[in-house]
C-alpha angles and dihedrals in degrees: 000000000000090000094050117123118257096032114136125204093263091061094045090052091050092052090062096044122114093228123037130187103202130185139174125221130191127206116191113187111208121177098256101026143011123233114213120182135157138193097254135068131267121015125317128196120218117175091341091307121117120230121197117230112245098169113185091351088080117076126181129189124232115290113226121208129172142154090257118099098241140121122254120188131224135213123205123189126195119187130194096002123163126266092267093067092040092053091051090051092050101041109026129090099241105168114112091005114136124260123184130195118203129196112205146170128229128216102250112301095333132100092246112120116232094186144319140210132195107255096177137001124180146119129286113249107172134013123193128190119201122187118216133169088259094053140276123324118207121200121190124191118198138182127218119254088250088074086081088072089067095051115094116235118226093196123103136187091265137118092251096052093045092051090049090055097036113017112218096018109138098187094111099035094111099041093101093051090053092066093076098022115129114205116190112201098175146333131230114256119255092214092091093234092117091238133092113272126219092247091054091048090052093051091047091049091050092050091048091051091049091050090050091052091050090049091054092050095047 
């Protein structure tokens, strides 16, 4: 893990320490609000953002990481949370919204963050709410961003696709006309010398200019 991208010196030093105070933090980005919780108690500040302590009420599945270019999912469970989180789970559009899992280190036994790294970032796929006598349990399943590599793209390098993505862009307007476009760059000389004669060059230049004029008018 010490060679992983995005690790600063504070994290690398902590990896080699004899005693480590680790924590996990989850950031779920809904449309109207962002839920931030971590595995400790009280509030915790990460990059000027406040995370609410969930303690043992927050459960996180194993995070898989390998050298293979593949997607590995994540499950996050939150138990007994307040009505704010429950309302977001019941009313918000959650699919394809970002969720980020951080691994961090604390300074001793305080709530001061020594450093963090992104352990997982992906998109929420399913969200399940289960009612129990102790409260509501919320389970979120997410897929890694690499899952996008498995999704087929319906876009093509055409005028229509480009205008759908960027209305008014003319960069692909002439792609269709290129399919049958004949561009003559030169013609072998008829003098038999094996080279390209001046007459041939003149004819080729004239043809090229005509093609260029047609291109401008198309």
